[in-house]
PLY file of the C-alpha trace (Angstrom):
ply
format ascii 1.0
element vertex 675
property float x
property float y
property float z
element edge 674
property int vertex1
property int vertex2
end_header
16.87 -3.41 -4.56
18.22 -4.64 -1.24
21.16 -7.04 -0.87
20.52 -10.66 -1.84
21.81 -13.65 0.02
21.36 -17.42 0.01
22.50 -20.31 2.21
25.71 -21.25 0.49
29.39 -21.72 1.32
31.16 -18.53 2.21
28.10 -16.53 3.34
28.27 -14.72 6.66
25.23 -15.01 8.97
24.52 -13.63 12.42
22.68 -16.12 14.68
21.44 -14.75 17.99
24.16 -12.01 17.86
27.07 -14.33 16.96
28.66 -14.35 13.49
29.17 -17.55 11.59
30.67 -18.37 8.19
29.05 -21.20 6.27
31.90 -23.64 5.78
30.26 -26.72 4.16
26.89 -27.92 2.86
26.22 -31.67 2.48
22.67 -32.52 1.54
20.30 -30.92 4.05
23.06 -30.34 6.59
24.98 -27.06 6.89
28.23 -26.61 8.80
29.06 -23.15 10.06
32.23 -21.76 11.70
32.10 -19.08 14.37
34.04 -16.02 13.12
35.38 -15.05 16.59
36.29 -18.45 18.03
36.54 -20.75 14.95
34.22 -23.33 16.54
32.27 -25.49 14.10
28.53 -26.11 14.51
26.17 -28.25 12.48
22.71 -27.14 11.40
19.87 -28.47 9.32
19.03 -26.09 6.49
15.37 -26.16 7.60
16.45 -25.05 11.10
18.38 -22.12 9.64
15.34 -21.09 7.60
13.19 -21.33 10.75
15.64 -19.08 12.64
15.59 -16.62 9.71
11.81 -16.59 9.74
11.74 -15.82 13.46
14.27 -13.00 13.07
17.03 -14.82 14.90
19.24 -15.18 11.79
20.42 -12.31 9.57
22.70 -12.32 6.56
25.61 -9.86 6.60
28.80 -9.08 4.74
32.24 -8.55 6.25
33.39 -6.39 3.31
30.46 -4.15 2.54
27.98 -2.47 4.88
26.96 0.31 2.52
23.20 -0.07 2.84
23.06 -1.58 6.34
22.30 0.25 9.66
25.25 1.30 11.77
26.23 -0.48 14.95
25.06 2.40 17.15
21.46 2.09 16.06
18.76 0.40 18.19
17.82 -3.23 17.56
15.32 -3.78 14.70
16.62 -0.80 12.72
16.26 -1.28 8.96
18.06 0.63 6.18
16.22 3.32 4.29
14.20 2.06 1.34
14.69 3.20 -2.22
11.30 4.93 -2.17
12.56 7.28 0.52
15.13 8.93 -1.78
14.08 11.84 -3.98
12.53 10.98 -7.35
15.45 12.47 -9.34
18.05 10.53 -7.34
16.05 7.32 -7.57
15.67 7.65 -11.36
19.42 7.96 -11.91
20.10 4.88 -9.71
17.47 2.83 -11.54
18.98 3.85 -14.87
22.32 2.41 -13.86
20.60 -0.68 -12.45
18.79 -1.33 -15.79
22.09 -1.39 -17.61
23.56 -3.77 -15.12
20.59 -6.13 -15.08
20.47 -6.15 -18.90
24.14 -7.07 -19.32
25.12 -8.99 -16.13
21.96 -9.93 -14.20
23.86 -12.39 -12.03
26.73 -9.97 -11.30
29.35 -11.38 -13.61
30.35 -9.71 -16.92
30.83 -12.40 -19.54
31.49 -10.09 -22.51
34.72 -8.71 -23.94
35.25 -4.98 -23.96
34.31 -4.79 -27.64
31.16 -6.84 -27.17
30.32 -4.91 -24.04
30.59 -1.60 -25.80
28.32 -2.86 -28.61
25.77 -4.17 -26.12
25.67 -0.80 -24.27
24.87 0.91 -27.58
22.09 -1.59 -28.26
20.50 -1.22 -24.87
20.76 2.60 -24.67
17.72 3.53 -26.79
15.39 1.26 -24.79
16.75 2.27 -21.40
17.12 5.95 -22.14
13.85 6.18 -24.11
15.59 7.98 -26.90
17.05 6.44 -30.08
19.76 9.11 -30.20
20.85 8.74 -26.56
24.48 8.02 -25.87
25.31 4.97 -23.74
27.59 5.15 -20.69
31.31 4.68 -21.35
33.10 1.43 -20.52
34.95 3.06 -17.64
31.67 4.34 -16.17
29.98 0.99 -16.56
32.83 -0.87 -14.90
32.65 1.60 -11.99
28.93 0.98 -11.60
29.48 -2.78 -11.76
32.23 -2.73 -9.08
30.09 -0.67 -6.71
27.04 -2.84 -7.34
28.75 -6.16 -6.80
30.63 -5.00 -3.68
27.27 -4.04 -2.16
25.73 -7.46 -2.82
23.80 -6.10 -5.85
22.07 -3.48 -3.72
20.62 -0.75 -5.93
21.04 1.83 -3.18
24.81 1.57 -3.69
24.27 3.14 -7.10
22.77 6.30 -5.64
24.88 9.39 -6.05
25.36 10.44 -2.49
26.27 14.04 -3.32
22.80 14.53 -4.63
21.47 14.28 -1.06
23.31 17.43 -0.02
21.69 20.83 0.34
18.01 21.58 0.28
15.73 18.74 -0.80
13.48 19.53 -3.77
9.80 20.08 -2.87
7.05 19.90 -5.52
3.74 21.42 -4.46
1.40 22.21 -7.37
-1.91 24.05 -6.73
-4.93 21.83 -7.31
-6.19 24.05 -10.13
-2.91 23.80 -11.98
-2.96 20.02 -11.62
-6.47 20.05 -13.16
-5.24 22.13 -16.12
-2.26 19.85 -16.77
-4.42 16.71 -16.50
-7.07 18.15 -18.82
-4.45 19.09 -21.38
-2.95 15.58 -21.37
-6.30 13.78 -21.60
-8.17 16.11 -24.02
-5.33 17.61 -26.09
-2.35 15.19 -25.99
-4.03 11.75 -25.83
-5.85 12.04 -29.17
-5.31 10.74 -32.67
-4.15 14.18 -33.73
-0.79 13.30 -32.06
0.01 16.75 -30.81
3.63 17.16 -29.71
4.74 17.78 -26.13
5.74 21.27 -27.07
2.22 21.95 -28.30
0.87 20.50 -25.07
3.09 22.80 -23.06
1.84 25.80 -25.08
-1.77 24.79 -24.45
-1.11 24.56 -20.69
0.54 27.99 -20.70
-2.48 29.49 -22.51
-4.99 27.99 -20.04
-2.81 29.07 -17.10
-2.79 32.67 -18.39
-6.55 32.63 -18.76
-6.94 31.33 -15.19
-4.52 33.95 -13.79
-6.78 36.79 -15.16
-9.46 35.81 -12.62
-7.04 35.32 -9.70
-5.40 37.90 -7.39
-1.65 38.33 -7.97
-0.72 36.49 -4.78
-2.67 33.41 -5.93
-1.44 33.39 -9.52
-0.62 29.91 -10.89
3.09 29.29 -11.61
4.35 28.61 -15.15
5.24 24.96 -15.61
8.12 23.67 -17.74
8.57 20.65 -19.98
10.08 18.62 -17.18
6.94 19.03 -15.08
4.79 17.91 -17.98
7.03 14.84 -18.45
6.46 13.89 -14.79
2.76 13.99 -15.23
2.92 11.96 -18.47
5.08 9.42 -16.71
2.06 8.53 -14.47
0.14 7.21 -17.47
0.42 3.65 -18.68
2.52 3.44 -21.81
0.10 1.08 -23.52
-2.88 3.36 -23.02
-0.89 6.38 -24.24
0.11 4.62 -27.46
-3.44 3.33 -27.96
-4.96 6.82 -27.61
-2.45 8.41 -29.95
-1.74 5.65 -32.52
-4.51 3.09 -32.15
-4.87 -0.28 -30.45
-2.96 -2.26 -33.09
0.16 -0.11 -32.85
-0.04 -0.22 -29.08
-0.19 -4.01 -29.02
2.76 -4.29 -31.43
4.81 -1.96 -29.24
4.39 -4.04 -26.09
4.24 -7.48 -27.73
6.76 -10.08 -26.71
8.20 -12.02 -29.66
9.77 -15.48 -29.61
8.95 -19.15 -29.62
7.29 -19.18 -26.21
8.48 -18.49 -22.73
11.60 -20.43 -21.63
12.78 -20.41 -18.07
16.00 -21.97 -16.72
15.66 -21.70 -12.93
13.04 -21.27 -10.22
11.66 -17.75 -9.56
13.00 -16.51 -12.89
9.41 -15.81 -13.97
6.49 -15.77 -11.54
2.91 -15.05 -12.67
0.31 -13.44 -10.39
-3.43 -13.08 -10.56
-6.61 -12.75 -8.48
-9.74 -14.88 -8.72
-12.91 -15.39 -6.70
-13.18 -18.90 -5.30
-16.18 -20.89 -6.51
-17.49 -21.69 -3.03
-19.70 -20.05 -0.43
-17.98 -19.73 2.98
-19.74 -19.47 6.32
-18.91 -17.74 9.60
-17.55 -20.28 12.10
-19.38 -18.71 15.04
-22.78 -17.60 13.63
-22.93 -20.18 10.75
-24.11 -17.38 8.47
-23.05 -17.31 4.79
-20.29 -14.76 4.29
-19.98 -15.09 0.53
-17.19 -16.03 -1.90
-13.60 -15.19 -0.82
-10.93 -13.96 -3.13
-7.52 -15.65 -3.59
-4.33 -13.98 -4.78
-1.82 -16.46 -6.22
1.79 -16.52 -7.41
3.04 -19.48 -9.44
6.59 -20.25 -10.56
6.73 -20.80 -14.32
9.81 -23.06 -14.16
8.43 -25.62 -11.66
4.67 -24.81 -11.88
4.76 -24.68 -8.10
2.66 -22.12 -6.20
5.07 -19.93 -4.31
2.68 -17.40 -2.67
-0.99 -17.22 -1.65
-3.37 -14.85 0.14
-7.10 -15.48 0.85
-9.52 -12.85 2.09
-12.97 -11.40 1.50
-11.56 -8.15 0.19
-11.37 -7.77 -3.56
-8.12 -7.20 -5.53
-6.12 -4.46 -3.82
-2.59 -3.23 -3.25
-2.75 -4.76 0.25
-3.56 -8.28 -1.08
-0.71 -7.98 -3.61
1.86 -6.97 -0.95
0.70 -9.73 1.40
0.90 -12.36 -1.32
4.36 -11.11 -2.29
5.56 -11.34 1.30
4.18 -14.87 1.61
5.96 -15.86 -1.58
9.35 -14.60 -0.43
9.30 -15.91 3.18
9.96 -19.54 4.18
6.80 -21.48 5.03
7.74 -23.46 8.08
4.43 -22.44 9.61
2.69 -25.23 7.71
3.89 -27.95 10.07
2.73 -25.97 13.13
-0.59 -24.77 11.81
-1.60 -27.84 9.76
0.05 -30.86 11.41
-1.98 -33.33 9.34
-0.24 -32.24 6.10
2.46 -34.81 5.31
4.69 -32.81 2.97
6.56 -29.48 3.19
6.10 -26.29 1.20
9.72 -25.57 0.24
9.07 -22.56 -1.98
10.63 -19.25 -0.92
13.01 -16.54 -2.23
13.17 -13.28 -4.12
11.52 -13.18 -7.51
13.28 -11.99 -10.67
10.32 -11.19 -12.93
6.69 -10.79 -11.76
4.08 -10.95 -14.51
0.62 -9.51 -13.88
-2.22 -7.85 -15.76
-3.14 -4.19 -15.95
-5.34 -4.07 -12.90
-5.21 -0.84 -10.86
-3.86 -2.67 -7.81
-0.67 -3.62 -9.75
0.00 -0.01 -10.82
0.07 1.50 -7.34
3.15 3.40 -6.26
3.52 1.07 -3.25
3.82 -1.92 -5.59
6.33 -0.23 -7.86
8.45 0.95 -4.90
8.42 -2.48 -3.26
9.37 -4.18 -6.52
12.25 -1.78 -7.10
13.49 -2.21 -3.57
13.42 -6.02 -3.85
14.95 -6.06 -7.32
11.79 -7.44 -8.98
10.94 -6.60 -12.57
7.17 -6.03 -12.74
6.05 -6.94 -16.26
2.54 -5.95 -17.43
0.70 -8.11 -19.92
-1.20 -6.38 -22.76
-4.82 -5.55 -22.10
-7.23 -8.39 -22.75
-4.40 -10.76 -23.50
-4.61 -13.44 -20.74
-2.47 -15.94 -22.67
0.60 -13.84 -21.73
0.30 -15.38 -18.25
-1.36 -18.60 -19.21
0.24 -20.63 -16.39
-1.62 -18.84 -13.61
-4.85 -18.61 -15.61
-4.78 -22.38 -16.15
-3.99 -23.03 -12.49
-6.94 -20.92 -11.31
-9.23 -23.14 -13.37
-7.64 -26.31 -12.02
-7.99 -25.12 -8.41
-11.72 -24.43 -8.86
-12.52 -27.56 -10.87
-10.34 -30.07 -9.01
-11.03 -28.87 -5.45
-13.81 -26.34 -4.90
-16.43 -27.78 -7.29
-16.36 -30.97 -5.20
-17.01 -29.26 -1.87
-20.42 -28.46 -0.37
-21.47 -24.90 -1.08
-19.76 -24.63 -4.47
-21.06 -22.08 -6.90
-19.55 -23.85 -9.96
-17.94 -21.82 -12.66
-21.22 -20.66 -14.30
-24.64 -19.92 -12.89
-26.48 -22.17 -15.38
-24.46 -25.18 -14.22
-26.01 -25.03 -10.72
-29.43 -26.19 -11.97
-31.37 -26.96 -8.78
-28.28 -26.78 -6.55
-28.62 -24.12 -3.84
-25.14 -22.99 -2.88
-26.20 -20.98 0.15
-28.18 -23.82 1.69
-25.34 -26.28 1.16
-22.54 -24.03 2.53
-20.93 -25.58 5.62
-17.21 -24.78 5.32
-15.67 -21.83 7.27
-12.69 -19.88 6.00
-10.20 -21.55 8.33
-11.18 -25.08 7.09
-11.02 -23.82 3.45
-7.46 -22.57 4.00
-6.40 -25.94 5.38
-8.03 -27.77 2.38
-6.21 -25.57 -0.14
-2.87 -25.93 1.67
-3.19 -29.69 1.80
-4.18 -29.93 -1.86
-1.30 -27.69 -2.94
1.33 -29.67 -1.00
0.15 -33.30 -0.90
-1.83 -33.44 -4.16
-0.87 -30.86 -6.73
2.81 -30.74 -5.81
3.16 -34.50 -6.06
1.03 -35.06 -9.17
2.63 -35.55 -12.61
2.49 -32.36 -14.66
2.48 -32.75 -18.42
3.94 -29.31 -19.03
7.19 -30.03 -17.21
7.08 -33.85 -17.47
7.51 -34.34 -13.73
5.91 -33.38 -10.39
6.14 -29.63 -9.46
7.87 -30.39 -6.15
10.44 -32.55 -7.93
11.08 -29.87 -10.51
11.50 -27.24 -7.75
14.02 -29.43 -5.86
16.05 -29.93 -9.07
16.05 -26.22 -9.80
17.11 -24.93 -6.38
19.96 -27.50 -6.25
21.53 -25.57 -9.17
20.27 -22.06 -8.34
19.51 -21.62 -4.60
16.78 -19.06 -3.88
17.92 -15.59 -2.74
16.73 -14.08 0.48
16.77 -10.50 1.91
19.28 -9.96 4.74
16.58 -9.74 7.43
12.92 -10.63 7.61
12.15 -7.43 9.45
13.37 -5.58 6.37
10.77 -7.46 4.41
8.02 -6.24 6.75
9.24 -2.70 6.17
9.53 -2.79 2.43
6.15 -4.51 1.97
4.33 -2.47 4.62
1.73 0.23 4.06
3.22 3.74 4.15
1.55 6.59 6.10
2.52 9.96 7.49
1.99 10.40 11.22
2.84 12.94 13.96
5.36 12.09 16.65
4.65 13.69 20.01
5.06 12.89 23.70
2.50 10.04 23.42
4.43 8.40 20.57
2.58 7.70 17.31
-1.16 7.03 16.72
-1.95 4.45 14.03
-4.60 1.77 13.58
-6.49 3.54 16.44
-3.64 2.37 18.69
-0.74 4.17 20.33
2.87 3.11 19.63
6.09 4.08 21.40
9.60 2.86 22.14
12.91 4.04 23.46
14.04 4.73 19.87
11.01 6.99 19.29
11.68 8.85 22.55
15.23 9.42 21.37
13.99 10.70 18.04
11.64 13.17 19.80
14.48 14.29 22.11
16.55 15.09 19.01
13.87 16.51 16.69
10.92 17.47 18.84
7.31 17.01 17.66
7.58 16.21 13.96
5.75 14.43 11.13
7.33 11.14 10.28
7.02 8.26 7.72
5.52 5.10 9.19
5.50 1.61 7.69
2.63 -0.57 8.89
2.59 -4.38 8.60
-1.06 -5.36 7.90
-0.44 -8.82 9.41
0.88 -7.49 12.73
-0.57 -4.43 14.47
1.75 -5.02 17.44
4.60 -2.99 15.89
5.15 -0.22 13.34
8.36 0.99 11.75
9.25 4.72 11.80
11.77 6.38 9.51
14.59 8.29 11.25
15.41 10.63 8.36
18.70 11.82 9.87
20.05 8.35 10.44
18.41 7.00 7.24
16.95 3.98 9.00
13.60 2.59 10.20
13.23 1.98 13.93
10.61 -0.19 15.64
7.80 0.98 17.87
5.59 -1.37 19.92
1.89 -1.12 20.70
1.33 0.52 24.11
-1.72 -1.63 24.89
-0.26 -4.44 27.03
-1.04 -7.93 25.82
-3.45 -6.75 23.11
-1.41 -7.36 19.89
1.37 -9.57 21.20
0.38 -12.64 19.17
0.63 -11.13 15.64
-2.89 -9.70 15.27
-3.83 -8.63 11.76
-5.50 -5.31 10.84
-8.73 -7.13 9.92
-8.85 -8.89 13.31
-8.15 -5.61 15.10
-11.03 -3.88 13.22
-13.41 -6.76 13.94
-12.54 -6.62 17.69
-13.16 -2.84 17.81
-16.44 -3.21 15.91
-17.60 -5.92 18.35
-16.63 -3.79 21.31
-18.74 -0.88 20.06
-21.76 -3.19 19.43
-21.39 -4.74 22.92
-21.19 -1.32 24.49
-24.34 -0.10 22.71
-26.20 -3.07 24.26
-24.88 -2.47 27.77
-26.77 -0.45 30.43
-23.88 2.05 30.55
-24.83 3.44 27.11
-28.44 4.11 28.23
-27.15 5.62 31.46
-24.84 7.88 29.56
-27.65 9.23 27.31
-29.90 9.74 30.27
-27.26 11.65 32.19
-26.57 13.93 29.20
-30.27 14.73 28.82
-30.58 15.50 32.60
-27.63 17.89 32.38
-29.15 19.68 29.41
-32.51 20.03 31.29
-30.70 21.29 34.42
-28.77 23.88 32.38
-32.00 25.08 30.64
-33.77 25.47 34.02
-30.90 27.54 35.46
-30.93 29.79 32.37
-34.70 30.29 32.59
-34.40 31.13 36.27
-31.84 33.82 35.66
-33.64 35.40 32.68
-34.92 38.86 33.35
-38.77 39.42 33.11
-38.48 41.83 30.16
-35.85 39.86 28.38
-36.95 37.79 25.40
-35.73 34.22 24.97
-33.94 33.52 21.72
-35.91 31.16 19.48
-36.53 30.41 15.81
-38.01 33.41 13.91
-41.84 33.15 13.45
-44.06 34.54 10.74
-44.55 37.69 12.79
-40.76 38.12 13.09
-40.46 38.04 9.33
-43.35 40.51 8.91
-41.82 42.83 11.45
-38.46 42.61 9.67
-40.13 43.78 6.44
-41.73 46.74 8.33
-38.42 47.73 9.87
-36.74 47.66 6.47
-39.23 50.24 5.08
-38.63 54.00 5.33
-39.03 55.21 8.91
-41.87 57.52 9.92
-42.56 59.54 12.98
-44.58 57.77 15.66
-45.65 58.74 19.15
-44.28 56.54 21.93
-46.87 54.79 24.05
-46.75 54.28 27.76
-44.30 51.78 29.16
-46.98 49.27 29.94
-48.05 49.11 26.26
-44.42 48.95 25.19
-43.96 45.99 27.48
-47.15 44.47 26.07
-45.67 44.79 22.57
-42.74 42.65 23.68
-45.05 39.75 24.49
-44.96 37.72 21.25
-47.50 35.11 22.40
-50.42 37.35 21.37
-49.32 37.19 17.72
-48.90 33.40 17.52
-52.59 32.60 16.91
-54.01 31.88 13.48
-55.54 35.41 13.11
-52.26 37.20 13.64
-52.63 39.08 10.39
-55.49 41.12 11.83
-53.28 42.31 14.66
-50.46 43.65 12.50
-52.00 47.14 11.92
-52.17 47.63 15.76
-48.49 46.98 16.17
-46.59 50.05 17.16
-42.99 49.82 15.99
-40.45 52.02 17.72
-37.02 52.52 16.19
-35.10 51.36 19.31
-32.37 48.79 19.19
-33.70 46.55 21.99
-36.99 46.15 20.12
-35.16 44.87 17.03
-33.28 42.40 19.17
-36.52 41.23 20.84
-37.96 40.47 17.37
-34.96 38.37 16.40
-34.07 40.75 13.54
0 1
1 2
2 3
3 4
4 5
5 6
6 7
7 8
8 9
9 10
10 11
11 12
12 13
13 14
14 15
15 16
16 17
17 18
18 19
19 20
20 21
21 22
22 23
23 24
24 25
25 26
26 27
27 28
28 29
29 30
30 31
31 32
32 33
33 34
34 35
35 36
36 37
37 38
38 39
39 40
40 41
41 42
42 43
43 44
44 45
45 46
46 47
47 48
48 49
49 50
50 51
51 52
52 53
53 54
54 55
55 56
56 57
57 58
58 59
59 60
60 61
61 62
62 63
63 64
64 65
65 66
66 67
67 68
68 69
69 70
70 71
71 72
72 73
73 74
74 75
75 76
76 77
77 78
78 79
79 80
80 81
81 82
82 83
83 84
84 85
85 86
86 87
87 88
88 89
89 90
90 91
91 92
92 93
93 94
94 95
95 96
96 97
97 98
98 99
99 100
100 101
101 102
102 103
103 104
104 105
105 106
106 107
107 108
108 109
109 110
110 111
111 112
112 113
113 114
114 115
115 116
116 117
117 118
118 119
119 120
120 121
121 122
122 123
123 124
124 125
125 126
126 127
127 128
128 129
129 130
130 131
131 132
132 133
133 134
134 135
135 136
136 137
137 138
138 139
139 140
140 141
141 142
142 143
143 144
144 145
145 146
146 147
147 148
148 149
149 150
150 151
151 152
152 153
153 154
154 155
155 156
156 157
157 158
158 159
159 160
160 161
161 162
162 163
163 164
164 165
165 166
166 167
167 168
168 169
169 170
170 171
171 172
172 173
173 174
174 175
175 176
176 177
177 178
178 179
179 180
180 181
181 182
182 183
183 184
184 185
185 186
186 187
187 188
188 189
189 190
190 191
191 192
192 193
193 194
194 195
195 196
196 197
197 198
198 199
199 200
200 201
201 202
202 203
203 204
204 205
205 206
206 207
207 208
208 209
209 210
210 211
211 212
212 213
213 214
214 215
215 216
216 217
217 218
218 219
219 220
220 221
221 222
222 223
223 224
224 225
225 226
226 227
227 228
228 229
229 230
230 231
231 232
232 233
233 234
234 235
235 236
236 237
237 238
238 239
239 240
240 241
241 242
242 243
243 244
244 245
245 246
246 247
247 248
248 249
249 250
250 251
251 252
252 253
253 254
254 255
255 256
256 257
257 258
258 259
259 260
260 261
261 262
262 263
263 264
264 265
265 266
266 267
267 268
268 269
269 270
270 271
271 272
272 273
273 274
274 275
275 276
276 277
277 278
278 279
279 280
280 281
281 282
282 283
283 284
284 285
285 286
286 287
287 288
288 289
289 290
290 291
291 292
292 293
293 294
294 295
295 296
296 297
297 298
298 299
299 300
300 301
301 302
302 303
303 304
304 305
305 306
306 307
307 308
308 309
309 310
310 311
311 312
312 313
313 314
314 315
315 316
316 317
317 318
318 319
319 320
320 321
321 322
322 323
323 324
324 325
325 326
326 327
327 328
328 329
329 330
330 331
331 332
332 333
333 334
334 335
335 336
336 337
337 338
338 339
339 340
340 341
341 342
342 343
343 344
344 345
345 346
346 347
347 348
348 349
349 350
350 351
351 352
352 353
353 354
354 355
355 356
356 357
357 358
358 359
359 360
360 361
361 362
362 363
363 364
364 365
365 366
366 367
367 368
368 369
369 370
370 371
371 372
372 373
373 374
374 375
375 376
376 377
377 378
378 379
379 380
380 381
381 382
382 383
383 384
384 385
385 386
386 387
387 388
388 389
389 390
390 391
391 392
392 393
393 394
394 395
395 396
396 397
397 398
398 399
399 400
400 401
401 402
402 403
403 404
404 405
405 406
406 407
407 408
408 409
409 410
410 411
411 412
412 413
413 414
414 415
415 416
416 417
417 418
418 419
419 420
420 421
421 422
422 423
423 424
424 425
425 426
426 427
427 428
428 429
429 430
430 431
431 432
432 433
433 434
434 435
435 436
436 437
437 438
438 439
439 440
440 441
441 442
442 443
443 444
444 445
445 446
446 447
447 448
448 449
449 450
450 451
451 452
452 453
453 454
454 455
455 456
456 457
457 458
458 459
459 460
460 461
461 462
462 463
463 464
464 465
465 466
466 467
467 468
468 469
469 470
470 471
471 472
472 473
473 474
474 475
475 476
476 477
477 478
478 479
479 480
480 481
481 482
482 483
483 484
484 485
485 486
486 487
487 488
488 489
489 490
490 491
491 492
492 493
493 494
494 495
495 496
496 497
497 498
498 499
499 500
500 501
501 502
502 503
503 504
504 505
505 506
506 507
507 508
508 509
509 510
510 511
511 512
512 513
513 514
514 515
515 516
516 517
517 518
518 519
519 520
520 521
521 522
522 523
523 524
524 525
525 526
526 527
527 528
528 529
529 530
530 531
531 532
532 533
533 534
534 535
535 536
536 537
537 538
538 539
539 540
540 541
541 542
542 543
543 544
544 545
545 546
546 547
547 548
548 549
549 550
550 551
551 552
552 553
553 554
554 555
555 556
556 557
557 558
558 559
559 560
560 561
561 562
562 563
563 564
564 565
565 566
566 567
567 568
568 569
569 570
570 571
571 572
572 573
573 574
574 575
575 576
576 577
577 578
578 579
579 580
580 581
581 582
582 583
583 584
584 585
585 586
586 587
587 588
588 589
589 590
590 591
591 592
592 593
593 594
594 595
595 596
596 597
597 598
598 599
599 600
600 601
601 602
602 603
603 604
604 605
605 606
606 607
607 608
608 609
609 610
610 611
611 612
612 613
613 614
614 615
615 616
616 617
617 618
618 619
619 620
620 621
621 622
622 623
623 624
624 625
625 626
626 627
627 628
628 629
629 630
630 631
631 632
632 633
633 634
634 635
635 636
636 637
637 638
638 639
639 640
640 641
641 642
642 643
643 644
644 645
645 646
646 647
647 648
648 649
649 650
650 651
651 652
652 653
653 654
654 655
655 656
656 657
657 658
658 659
659 660
660 661
661 662
662 663
663 664
664 665
665 666
666 667
667 668
668 669
669 670
670 671
671 672
672 673
673 674
């Protein structure tokens, strides 16, 4: 989890390279004092958020710089993410963080030493996963708390730095061993026989020994230990493990949340997330062809019932759509006034989320989602399977969006097929995706946000304003860091040409410096799907990400997305195929092949056979040559030359000529017959 900041009195911000301390906040006006000169300047809070969104404002801390890049690093450098640490180191840090979040989620310990010691004992079985586990001592917990608070609640401050010394652990299991372990878990362990982990380990050892009997000694499979088996078991969802071993009822009881309903006290305390297809057919703005039903990914704040994040695309639910929606939810939304000037209101929702509730879809269980959530300090909570009422707020809103907006637009598909009757959705479709996005934005801000909501007894926008007045939203220190943490991770090779990604080449002075120090190496790259103009590359020695720009001048300077880039490349290939250059290219290649064949035929010796596909006679001659040799009398050279002419045997009556064939046991004859 990165450091968390908000616009409040006492915070230190860097605006265009100059440090300011926020001195006073009155309404929507913020007064900041320059640290170096003491000069006071007045700002609107919306202006500060706009500067933050453009990357011209960063939060900082005069006392703690534990997780921030050093001053000697290039501009745009971002601290190493939690995912970049080894698994063992990350697990220890997250264990400490769980204790801190359970006891003092806001950073302040409100318990006496006796009550704190009792609470640690209560939380230990759940956090440690063992009812007999010992909790940390009070002295240890206070040390964790001091380090955590001084680093602005950054989970990376809890990492034991000594663990990074020496050789890094490397786990590389043979594919056959992975198959044995997976088979043992799914066919032996995940059954109602409830075999123990020790029995599972014995089963794996037995199968490994059987496999090693058929393998050479140098390829023998290694013997795994209990820790390795635990790592593989950790990849399985806890609910499905309990269901396979103890039944569905026990599994539901184990993950069930008890209480008198969900109660939230502040915005972003609980945010629910879901995907749904929109009940409308969308057309292409250029060709007017029907493209189909787009998908929308939504995040809604349970406290205010206000939508905080949204992403619309034609791709189904995926990790990419989740990360994009999460980024949209966290970032300020000042783009609304520029992109949709006819919308009267503002979309004031932004900030880091405390708890994100979602279902058990595969896209929510990806390692990229888990790593991003841990880095941002977000608790990802999974609802039980087939229990949609656990996130009823977002489920109800999806229905409201379709019924109140989309079912009234031309091209709607309605919620059920039988409700269409004689209505043809494809024939009535006239709305392109860009217009649909504007309609949804306007409805969210000017209609839904201002409408009285029975669940909260006020308008969602009013409820949000009341909540953030008491608990201002938290923001990451730099928006560039958000692009890194929520970007797609890939491994690429760094060479003299920079880095190749998205079928584009990226380079920068920082990359050139890395290559000067390390040479041609494989590096970790974070790619922002909404901007192919830049990528972020991990400098493992300095523990930071550096920026690299696209080397194609003017191509991706306006924030081009990955989808737009792919569409442009596809169109370029189609246009090229229709151009005269493509036909000229094919014609030239054919002419070169014919010219080469003519030259080869010209230089072929008269008695030298041309290599071709074996004929029926070739196969018959091969059978004769494979029989026992017998003495034959060589014929004159003219007849021998005649025997090399294969055209006489290509007629339909070639079988009658086989007895007249004289086969001499000479190597060049075998070659001439394509043996």
